[in-house]
C-alpha positions as CSV (number, residue, x, y, z in Angstrom):
1,M,62.2,49.2,165.1
2,P,62.2,53.2,164.6
3,N,65.8,54.7,165.2
4,F,65.6,57.7,167.6
5,N,66.8,60.4,164.9
6,L,67.6,63.3,167.6
7,P,67.5,66.1,165.0
8,F,64.3,65.3,163.7
9,V,62.9,65.2,167.4
10,L,64.1,68.7,168.3
11,S,62.8,70.1,164.6
12,V,59.9,68.5,165.8
13,A,59.8,70.0,169.5
14,G,61.0,73.3,168.0
15,A,58.3,73.7,165.5
16,F,55.8,72.8,168.7
17,L,57.6,75.6,171.1
18,T,57.5,78.2,168.1
19,S,54.2,77.8,167.0
20,S,52.5,78.2,170.4
21,V,54.4,80.9,171.4
22,V,53.4,83.0,167.8
23,A,50.0,81.9,168.7
24,A,50.0,83.0,172.6
25,I,51.5,86.3,171.1
26,Y,50.1,87.3,167.9
27,V,47.4,84.9,166.8
28,W,45.3,84.6,169.8
29,P,45.1,87.8,171.3
30,A,43.6,89.0,167.7
31,I,41.4,86.0,167.4
32,R,39.7,85.7,170.7
33,V,37.8,89.5,169.8
34,M,36.9,88.4,166.4
35,P,33.5,87.0,166.0
36,R,33.3,83.5,167.1
37,Y,32.3,82.3,163.6
38,D,34.9,84.6,161.6
39,A,37.5,83.5,164.1
40,L,36.6,79.5,163.5
41,R,36.2,80.2,159.8
42,L,39.8,81.5,160.0
43,I,41.1,78.9,161.4
44,A,39.3,76.4,159.3
45,A,40.8,78.2,156.2
46,F,44.4,77.5,157.3
47,H,42.8,74.0,157.6
48,A,42.0,73.2,154.0
49,F,45.2,73.2,152.8
50,R,45.9,69.6,154.6
51,F,45.2,68.1,150.9
52,L,48.6,68.2,150.7
53,G,49.5,65.5,152.9
54,M,48.7,63.3,149.6
55,N,51.9,63.7,148.6
56,F,52.9,60.8,151.4
57,M,51.5,58.5,148.4
58,V,53.7,60.1,146.0
59,T,56.8,58.1,145.1
60,G,59.5,60.7,144.1
61,F,58.7,62.9,147.0
62,V,58.9,60.5,149.7
63,S,60.8,57.1,149.9
64,A,60.0,54.2,147.8
65,E,60.4,52.1,150.9
66,L,58.4,54.0,152.9
67,S,55.2,52.1,155.0
68,S,52.1,52.2,151.9
69,R,50.1,51.8,154.6
70,F,51.6,54.8,156.8
71,A,51.3,57.0,153.8
72,A,47.6,56.0,152.8
73,E,46.0,56.7,156.8
74,V,48.4,59.8,156.4
75,G,47.0,60.6,153.4
76,W,43.2,59.7,153.1
77,G,42.8,61.2,156.7
78,D,44.3,64.8,155.6
79,L,42.5,64.5,152.6
80,I,39.3,63.8,155.2
81,A,40.2,66.8,157.2
82,A,40.4,69.5,154.0
83,V,37.0,68.6,153.4
84,L,35.7,68.6,157.0
85,A,37.8,72.1,157.0
86,L,35.8,73.1,153.2
87,L,32.4,71.8,155.0
88,S,33.1,73.7,158.4
89,M,34.4,77.2,156.4
90,A,30.8,76.8,154.1
91,A,28.5,76.3,157.4
92,L,30.4,79.2,159.0
93,S,30.1,81.8,156.3
94,W,26.7,80.7,155.2
95,R,25.1,80.2,158.9
96,W,24.1,77.0,158.6
97,S,22.0,76.1,162.3
98,I,24.5,72.5,162.4
99,A,27.6,75.2,161.4
100,I,29.2,74.8,165.3
101,P,28.6,71.3,165.0
102,V,30.1,70.5,162.0
103,V,33.1,72.4,163.5
104,W,33.2,70.5,166.5
105,I,33.2,67.2,164.0
106,F,36.1,68.7,161.6
107,N,38.3,69.9,164.6
108,V,38.0,66.5,166.7
109,W,39.0,64.8,163.5
110,G,41.7,66.7,162.5
111,T,43.2,66.4,165.8
112,L,42.9,62.9,166.2
113,D,44.1,62.3,162.6
114,L,47.3,64.3,163.0
115,L,47.9,62.3,166.4
116,N,47.4,59.0,164.6
117,A,50.3,60.3,162.3
118,Y,52.9,61.2,164.5
119,Y,52.3,57.7,166.6
120,M,52.6,55.7,163.0
121,G,55.6,57.9,162.3
122,A,57.1,56.8,165.6
123,T,55.9,53.2,165.6
124,K,55.7,52.2,161.6
125,V,58.9,54.3,159.9
126,P,61.8,53.3,161.0
127,D,63.9,56.2,159.6
128,P,62.4,59.9,159.3
129,G,64.9,60.4,156.3
130,L,62.0,58.1,154.2
131,F,60.2,61.1,154.5
132,G,61.9,62.4,151.3
133,A,60.4,66.2,150.7
134,G,57.7,65.7,152.8
135,I,60.1,65.8,156.0
136,Y,58.1,69.2,156.4
137,I,55.0,67.6,156.9
138,P,55.7,66.5,160.4
139,T,58.7,68.8,161.5
140,L,56.7,72.3,159.9
141,Y,53.3,71.9,159.0
142,V,51.6,69.2,161.8
143,P,52.6,71.6,164.3
144,L,51.3,74.4,162.9
145,L,48.3,72.7,162.4
146,L,47.5,71.4,165.9
147,V,48.2,74.5,166.9
148,G,45.6,75.9,165.1
149,H,43.2,73.3,166.7
150,A,43.8,73.9,170.0
151,L,42.9,77.9,169.2
152,A,39.8,76.4,167.6
153,F,39.0,74.4,170.8
154,M,39.6,77.4,172.9
155,I,37.4,79.0,170.8
156,L,34.8,76.5,171.4
157,L,34.5,75.9,174.6
158,R,34.7,79.8,175.5
159,A,31.3,80.1,174.0
160,G,29.8,77.9,176.8
161,T,32.0,79.7,179.4
162,E,30.8,83.3,178.0
163,K,27.2,82.1,178.0
164,K,27.2,81.5,181.5
165,V,29.3,84.8,182.8
166,R,26.8,86.8,180.2
167,D,23.5,85.2,181.8
168,L,25.3,85.6,185.3
169,G,25.5,89.2,184.5
170,Q,21.9,89.5,183.3
171,D,21.1,88.0,186.3
172,R,23.0,90.6,188.3
173,D,21.7,93.0,186.3
174,R,18.0,92.3,187.2
175,S,18.7,92.3,190.9
176,D,20.7,95.6,190.5
177,A,17.2,97.2,189.1
178,G,14.9,95.3,191.3
179,R,16.7,96.8,194.3
180,D,16.8,100.4,192.5
181,A,13.3,100.1,192.1
182,A,12.5,98.7,195.6
183,L,15.0,102.6,196.6
184,A,13.1,104.0,194.7
185,H,9.8,103.2,195.7
186,A,10.5,103.6,199.3
187,R,11.6,107.5,198.8
188,N,9.0,107.9,197.1
189,H,6.5,107.0,199.7
190,G,9.1,108.9,202.3
191,V,10.6,105.6,203.6
192,P,14.3,106.4,204.9
193,N,16.9,104.6,203.3
194,G,17.9,101.1,204.5
195,V,14.6,100.6,205.9
196,S,12.5,97.7,204.4
197,T,8.8,98.5,202.6
C-alpha cells in the first residue's frame, strides 16, 4: 500500500495551481486570439516531448525497485501520446481534412494517459522516492501537460460555440437587412414610418 507523502502531494498540488494561474493569465489570452489551427499546433508541440516518459523504464534514472508494470504503462503511454502530438502538428500544418479529429484523439488519449499514470502511481508505487531523477515528471511536467490538454479542449469546444454565435449573428444581420429594405421600400412608396406595407 502506498504511503502518503505530504511533500510530494504538495509539490503536485502546487504545480497544478501554478500551471493553472500562469495559463489563465498569460497563455490563454494569447492563444485564444490565434487562429484555431495555430493555437492547437502550439499546444501539440509542447506535448511532442512526452517521449521523456520512456525514461521511467531506465534503471538508474528511476529506482530498480519501481514497478516494471507501472514504468511500462507510463513509458509506452507517453510515447504514443508524443507520436499523436507530432501527427497532430503535421495534420494541422498541412490542413488535412482529418486534422481536428486527429487532435481530438491525441487530446483524449493524452489526458487519459496522464490520469492513468497518476492513478497507477497512487495505487502501485509505495514511495515517490522510487521515481528517482524522474520525480520532476509527476511533480512538474504532468501538471503542465494536463493544463495544456485543458486549453486544447477549450479551443476545440469553443469552435462549435463560435459557429453558433456566428450563425446567430448572420441571422440577425439578415433580419436587420430585411427590415431596412422594408423601411426603404415604404419610404419610396410614400408610406409613413411604422406603417406596414
